[in-house]
C-alpha positions in Angstrom: 42.4 22.4 -7.1 40.1 20.8 -4.5 36.4 20.1 -4.7 34.4 23.3 -5.0 32.2 23.9 -1.9 28.6 25.2 -2.3 29.8 28.8 -1.4 33.3 28.5 -2.8 33.5 28.7 -6.6 36.9 28.0 -8.1 37.9 29.6 -11.3 40.6 30.5 -13.8 41.0 33.5 -16.1 43.0 33.6 -19.3 42.9 36.6 -21.7 39.4 37.7 -20.5 38.1 34.1 -20.6 36.9 32.7 -17.3 35.8 29.2 -16.3 34.4 29.0 -12.8 33.4 25.7 -11.2 30.5 25.8 -8.8 28.6 23.1 -6.9 24.8 23.0 -7.2 23.5 20.2 -5.1 24.8 16.9 -6.6 25.8 18.7 -9.8 28.8 20.7 -10.8 28.3 23.8 -13.0 31.2 25.2 -15.1 30.3 28.8 -15.8 32.3 29.9 -18.9 32.5 33.5 -20.2 34.4 35.3 -22.9 35.9 33.8 -26.0 36.7 30.1 -26.4 39.4 30.1 -29.0 42.7 28.2 -29.7 44.3 30.0 -26.7 41.6 29.3 -24.2 40.1 26.0 -25.3 42.8 23.9 -23.6 41.9 25.7 -20.3 38.2 24.9 -20.9 39.1 21.2 -21.5 41.2 21.1 -18.3 38.3 22.6 -16.3 35.8 20.1 -17.8 38.2 17.2 -17.0 38.4 18.5 -13.4 34.6 18.5 -13.1 34.2 15.1 -14.6 37.0 13.6 -12.4 34.7 14.2 -9.4 32.1 12.0 -11.0 29.0 14.2 -10.1 25.6 13.1 -11.2 25.5 16.0 -13.6 28.0 18.4 -15.1 26.4 21.5 -16.6 28.7 23.6 -18.9 27.1 27.1 -18.9 28.1 29.0 -22.1 25.5 31.8 -21.6 28.3 34.4 -21.4 30.4 33.1 -24.2 30.9 35.6 -27.1 32.8 33.3 -29.4 33.1 29.5 -29.6 35.8 28.1 -31.9 36.0 24.5 -33.3 38.5 23.7 -30.6 35.9 24.8 -28.0 33.3 22.6 -29.7 35.8 19.7 -29.6 36.3 20.2 -25.9 32.6 19.9 -25.3 32.3 16.7 -27.3 35.4 15.2 -25.5 33.7 16.1 -22.2 30.8 13.9 -23.2 33.1 11.1 -24.2 35.3 11.3 -21.0 32.5 11.7 -18.5 31.8 8.7 -16.3 28.9 6.6 -17.5 26.7 7.8 -14.7 27.5 11.5 -15.2 25.2 13.5 -17.5 26.9 16.3 -19.4 24.5 19.2 -20.2 25.2 22.4 -22.1 23.6 25.8 -21.5 23.7 27.7 -24.8 21.4 30.4 -26.0 22.3 32.6 -28.8 24.1 32.6 -32.2 27.6 32.4 -30.7 26.8 29.2 -28.9 23.4 27.5 -29.6 23.5 28.5 -33.3 27.0 27.1 -33.9 26.4 23.9 -31.8 23.1 23.2 -33.6 24.7 23.8 -37.0 27.5 21.4 -36.2 25.1 18.7 -35.0 26.4 18.7 -31.4 22.9 19.0 -30.1 22.3 15.4 -31.4 25.0 14.2 -29.0 24.8 16.6 -26.1 21.6 18.1 -24.8 21.3 21.9 -25.1 19.4 24.0 -22.6 18.5 27.7 -22.8 19.2 28.3 -19.0 21.2 26.8 -16.2 17.9 26.3 -14.2 16.5 24.2 -17.1 19.7 22.1 -17.3 19.7 21.5 -13.5 16.0 20.7 -13.4 16.0 18.1 -16.2 15.6 14.5 -14.9 
């Protein structure tokens, strides 16, 4: 897939799971919805890799519409942080027990910054 243009989001759908990549200024936003489980986590990881390959200043992974986040999904988020170019900030939008609660309980918030909204993630520094 090529680079997403401002008005051309690019996405995939697997078993009701969607991952749409959108450009927001110099940032890329990956909007994720549905359940991130052992079937869909590899697709999430592929989409994160695609976003990081472009080396934007910020990659925001928006999990606001995620209903379930498995350990494989959490691993994909941590690997995103590890694989991102040094000058790319990875930020996670997570608000609710299926995402923020799990990520905080697992200590992911100590490695990756969590935000309640996409606007907050994009506005930070």
